[in-house]
MDAnalysis code that builds the backbone (N, CA, C; Angstrom):
import MDAnalysis as mda
import numpy as np

u = mda.Universe.empty(282, n_residues=94, atom_resindex=np.repeat(np.arange(94), 3), trajectory=True)
u.add_TopologyAttr("name", ["N", "CA", "C"] * 94)
u.add_TopologyAttr("resid", np.arange(1, 95))
u.add_TopologyAttr("resname", ["UNK", "UNK", "UNK", "UNK", "UNK", "UNK", "UNK", "UNK", "UNK", "UNK", "UNK", "UNK", "UNK", "UNK", "UNK", "UNK", "UNK", "UNK", "UNK", "UNK", "UNK", "UNK", "UNK", "UNK", "UNK", "UNK", "UNK", "UNK", "UNK", "UNK", "UNK", "UNK", "UNK", "UNK", "UNK", "UNK", "UNK", "UNK", "UNK", "UNK", "UNK", "UNK", "UNK", "UNK", "UNK", "UNK", "UNK", "UNK", "UNK", "UNK", "UNK", "UNK", "UNK", "UNK", "UNK", "UNK", "UNK", "UNK", "UNK", "UNK", "UNK", "UNK", "UNK", "UNK", "UNK", "UNK", "UNK", "UNK", "UNK", "UNK", "UNK", "UNK", "UNK", "UNK", "UNK", "UNK", "UNK", "UNK", "UNK", "UNK", "UNK", "UNK", "UNK", "UNK", "UNK", "UNK", "UNK", "UNK", "UNK", "UNK", "UNK", "UNK", "UNK", "UNK"])
u.atoms.positions = np.array([
    [0.809, -1.197, 0.000],
    [0.000, 0.000, 0.000],
    [0.855, 1.266, 0.000],
    [2.023, 1.298, 0.686],
    [2.825, 2.516, 0.646],
    [3.334, 2.843, -0.755],
    [3.619, 1.800, -1.557],
    [4.102, 2.061, -2.915],
    [3.009, 2.697, -3.766],
    [1.782, 2.223, -3.584],
    [0.660, 2.773, -4.347],
    [0.402, 4.214, -3.917],
    [0.457, 4.468, -2.627],
    [0.228, 5.818, -2.128],
    [1.302, 6.770, -2.636],
    [2.559, 6.305, -2.678],
    [3.642, 7.147, -3.172],
    [3.479, 7.421, -4.659],
    [3.015, 6.411, -5.422],
    [2.831, 6.594, -6.858],
    [1.711, 7.585, -7.144],
    [0.686, 7.573, -6.337],
    [-0.454, 8.462, -6.548],
    [-0.185, 9.855, -5.966],
    [0.734, 9.941, -5.000],
    [1.067, 11.229, -4.399],
    [0.324, 11.483, -3.103],
    [-0.142, 10.424, -2.479],
    [-0.865, 10.553, -1.223],
    [0.091, 10.233, -0.080],
    [0.035, 11.017, 0.966],
    [0.875, 10.787, 2.135],
    [0.108, 9.964, 3.160],
    [0.743, 8.954, 3.715],
    [0.117, 8.143, 4.748],
    [0.423, 8.656, 6.145],
    [1.181, 9.725, 6.228],
    [1.507, 10.326, 7.520],
    [0.348, 11.233, 7.925],
    [-0.194, 11.039, 9.129],
    [-1.310, 11.890, 9.544],
    [-0.856, 13.332, 9.730],
    [-1.765, 14.288, 9.535],
    [-1.389, 15.699, 9.730],
    [-1.082, 15.954, 11.200],
    [-0.255, 16.959, 11.488],
    [0.080, 17.245, 12.893],
    [-1.162, 17.696, 13.656],
    [-1.221, 17.301, 14.899],
    [-2.333, 17.684, 15.766],
    [-2.044, 19.075, 16.316],
    [-3.002, 19.964, 16.145],
    [-2.854, 21.335, 16.640],
    [-3.607, 21.424, 17.955],
    [-2.889, 21.729, 18.994],
    [-3.489, 21.872, 20.312],
    [-4.348, 23.136, 20.338],
    [-5.407, 23.108, 21.125],
    [-6.284, 24.278, 21.227],
    [-5.539, 25.501, 21.748],
    [-4.537, 25.290, 22.610],
    [-3.787, 26.434, 23.142],
    [-2.918, 27.085, 22.074],
    [-2.579, 26.328, 21.010],
    [-1.787, 26.916, 19.938],
    [-2.602, 27.923, 19.134],
    [-3.924, 27.827, 19.199],
    [-4.782, 28.723, 18.433],
    [-5.044, 30.041, 19.160],
    [-4.667, 30.130, 20.430],
    [-4.925, 31.328, 21.214],
    [-3.970, 32.432, 20.769],
    [-4.524, 33.595, 20.532],
    [-3.702, 34.741, 20.156],
    [-3.155, 35.385, 21.421],
    [-1.847, 35.478, 21.526],
    [-1.250, 36.084, 22.710],
    [-0.783, 37.500, 22.459],
    [-1.020, 38.013, 21.278],
    [-0.648, 39.403, 21.036],
    [-1.774, 40.308, 21.542],
    [-1.459, 41.534, 21.738],
    [-2.499, 42.428, 22.224],
    [-2.978, 43.308, 21.078],
    [-4.230, 43.682, 21.166],
    [-4.799, 44.543, 20.144],
    [-4.482, 45.993, 20.471],
    [-4.491, 46.802, 19.458],
    [-4.133, 48.200, 19.639],
    [-5.281, 48.951, 20.316],
    [-4.951, 49.664, 21.354],
    [-5.952, 50.442, 22.094],
    [-6.342, 51.671, 21.278],
    [-7.598, 52.078, 21.369],
    [-8.012, 53.283, 20.641],
    [-7.323, 54.523, 21.202],
    [-7.090, 55.477, 20.350],
    [-6.426, 56.713, 20.758],
    [-7.475, 57.784, 21.044],
    [-7.359, 58.397, 22.187],
    [-8.240, 59.499, 22.562],
    [-7.391, 60.749, 22.691],
    [-7.930, 61.870, 22.222],
    [-7.146, 63.103, 22.239],
    [-7.067, 63.714, 23.636],
    [-8.067, 63.459, 24.469],
    [-8.049, 64.003, 25.826],
    [-8.456, 62.918, 26.822],
    [-8.120, 63.172, 28.066],
    [-8.446, 62.230, 29.120],
    [-9.934, 62.113, 29.382],
    [-10.668, 63.219, 29.210],
    [-12.098, 63.157, 29.477],
    [-12.813, 62.309, 28.447],
    [-12.310, 62.273, 27.204],
    [-12.917, 61.400, 26.199],
    [-12.745, 59.933, 26.587],
    [-11.545, 59.586, 27.034],
    [-11.286, 58.213, 27.474],
    [-12.149, 57.873, 28.680],
    [-12.265, 58.835, 29.619],
    [-13.079, 58.602, 30.813],
    [-14.551, 58.421, 30.453],
    [-15.035, 59.203, 29.505],
    [-16.433, 59.069, 29.081],
    [-16.656, 57.731, 28.381],
    [-15.713, 57.332, 27.542],
    [-15.830, 56.036, 26.863],
    [-15.781, 54.890, 27.871],
    [-14.933, 55.022, 28.890],
    [-14.849, 54.009, 29.940],
    [-16.155, 53.946, 30.728],
    [-16.701, 55.094, 31.058],
    [-17.932, 55.168, 31.840],
    [-19.102, 54.521, 31.101],
    [-19.145, 54.678, 29.787],
    [-20.251, 54.135, 28.990],
    [-19.955, 52.733, 28.452],
    [-18.815, 52.167, 28.839],
    [-18.501, 50.790, 28.445],
    [-17.931, 50.636, 27.047],
    [-17.527, 51.736, 26.434],
    [-16.963, 51.671, 25.086],
    [-15.458, 51.430, 25.099],
    [-14.834, 51.717, 26.228],
    [-13.395, 51.501, 26.377],
    [-13.171, 50.640, 27.615],
    [-12.713, 49.415, 27.399],
    [-12.415, 48.484, 28.493],
    [-10.927, 48.171, 28.399],
    [-10.104, 48.707, 29.317],
    [-8.655, 48.554, 29.212],
    [-8.183, 47.097, 29.165],
    [-8.914, 46.189, 29.819],
    [-8.501, 44.786, 29.854],
    [-8.515, 44.143, 28.472],
    [-9.308, 44.691, 27.565],
    [-9.383, 44.125, 26.216],
    [-8.108, 44.360, 25.419],
    [-7.307, 45.296, 25.835],
    [-6.129, 45.680, 25.063],
    [-4.832, 45.198, 25.693],
    [-4.931, 44.308, 26.687],
    [-3.750, 43.720, 27.291],
    [-3.427, 42.414, 26.585],
    [-2.184, 42.030, 26.622],
    [-1.777, 40.764, 26.008],
    [-2.373, 39.605, 26.806],
    [-2.748, 38.548, 26.088],
    [-3.309, 37.367, 26.728],
    [-2.214, 36.627, 27.481],
    [-2.523, 36.199, 28.689],
    [-1.543, 35.471, 29.484],
    [-1.514, 34.001, 29.058],
    [-0.335, 33.417, 29.115],
    [-0.202, 31.998, 28.802],
    [-0.651, 31.184, 30.007],
    [-0.833, 29.890, 29.790],
    [-1.272, 29.008, 30.870],
    [-0.255, 28.979, 32.005],
    [1.022, 29.006, 31.673],
    [2.057, 28.994, 32.708],
    [2.037, 30.275, 33.535],
    [1.800, 31.416, 32.887],
    [1.720, 32.680, 33.614],
    [0.531, 32.696, 34.567],
    [-0.594, 32.126, 34.119],
    [-1.776, 32.062, 34.971],
    [-1.514, 31.157, 36.173],
    [-0.910, 29.988, 35.929],
    [-0.601, 29.073, 37.029],
    [0.330, 29.717, 38.053],
    [1.341, 30.429, 37.571],
    [2.290, 31.083, 38.476],
    [1.605, 32.177, 39.294],
    [0.737, 32.957, 38.656],
    [0.036, 34.026, 39.368],
    [-0.916, 33.454, 40.414],
    [-1.616, 32.382, 40.078],
    [-2.539, 31.767, 41.034],
    [-1.767, 31.152, 42.197],
    [-0.656, 30.510, 41.917],
    [0.154, 29.916, 42.985],
    [0.695, 30.995, 43.920],
    [1.136, 32.096, 43.359],
    [1.637, 33.201, 44.181],
    [0.527, 33.779, 45.049],
    [-0.653, 33.978, 44.465],
    [-1.781, 34.509, 45.230],
    [-2.206, 33.527, 46.316],
    [-2.220, 32.238, 45.994],
    [-2.601, 31.225, 46.988],
    [-1.620, 31.227, 48.164],
    [-0.342, 31.362, 47.876],
    [0.652, 31.434, 48.957],
    [0.406, 32.638, 49.861],
    [0.080, 33.788, 49.255],
    [-0.198, 34.994, 50.046],
    [-1.434, 34.807, 50.914],
    [-2.479, 34.190, 50.345],
    [-3.715, 33.982, 51.102],
    [-3.473, 33.026, 52.257],
    [-2.755, 31.924, 52.013],
    [-2.459, 30.968, 53.071],
    [-1.603, 31.591, 54.173],
    [-0.721, 32.499, 53.772],
    [0.162, 33.159, 54.747],
    [-0.609, 34.185, 55.589],
    [-1.500, 34.956, 54.930],
    [-2.245, 36.004, 55.635],
    [-3.290, 35.446, 56.597],
    [-4.048, 34.460, 56.140],
    [-5.140, 33.924, 56.963],
    [-5.187, 32.407, 56.819],
    [-4.327, 31.692, 57.530],
    [-4.264, 30.244, 57.346],
    [-5.522, 29.505, 57.814],
    [-6.315, 30.094, 58.705],
    [-7.498, 29.415, 59.214],
    [-8.798, 29.993, 58.665],
    [-8.710, 30.843, 57.669],
    [-9.899, 31.462, 57.087],
    [-10.670, 30.427, 56.279],
    [-11.972, 30.340, 56.522],
    [-12.798, 29.361, 55.824],
    [-13.044, 29.756, 54.366],
    [-12.899, 31.008, 54.037],
    [-13.207, 31.485, 52.688],
    [-11.978, 31.590, 51.789],
    [-10.824, 31.154, 52.242],
    [-9.605, 31.345, 51.453],
    [-9.645, 30.588, 50.135],
    [-10.293, 29.428, 50.118],
    [-10.364, 28.670, 48.868],
    [-11.287, 29.352, 47.860],
    [-12.324, 30.024, 48.353],
    [-13.181, 30.804, 47.469],
    [-12.432, 31.991, 46.881],
    [-11.590, 32.627, 47.694],
    [-10.782, 33.750, 47.201],
    [-9.837, 33.289, 46.096],
    [-9.235, 32.125, 46.292],
    [-8.289, 31.607, 45.298],
    [-9.016, 31.272, 44.002],
    [-10.195, 30.650, 44.102],
    [-10.957, 30.319, 42.903],
    [-11.423, 31.571, 42.180],
    [-11.819, 32.592, 42.941],
    [-12.228, 33.841, 42.325],
    [-11.061, 34.481, 41.584],
    [-9.876, 34.460, 42.181],
    [-8.697, 35.019, 41.519],
    [-8.377, 34.239, 40.244],
    [-8.549, 32.935, 40.287],
    [-8.276, 32.096, 39.118],
    [-9.196, 32.457, 37.958],
    [-10.421, 32.823, 38.261],
    [-11.388, 33.174, 37.212],
    [-11.137, 34.566, 36.627],
    [-10.432, 35.410, 37.366],
    [-10.152, 36.751, 36.863],
    [-9.046, 36.678, 35.869],
])
């Protein structure tokens, strides 16, 4: 079968698997330019300018490191707090 495939020009090697994380864009989009601060403030107030949309996307490793650092701080500040795990989960979702 490999000889027939080679004669016809068909490859028997499967295409590379693209991980879903490879499709994530980690570049940041260009923020809109405002001529004055009050224009930016008005756009922010009305929901037309959201600064978080123009930040670079964090990689999975950066998120894990940030969550681990925050978890260490929470455990250090209040080791017996019943809500510390909720705080960590909330930070993970942000």
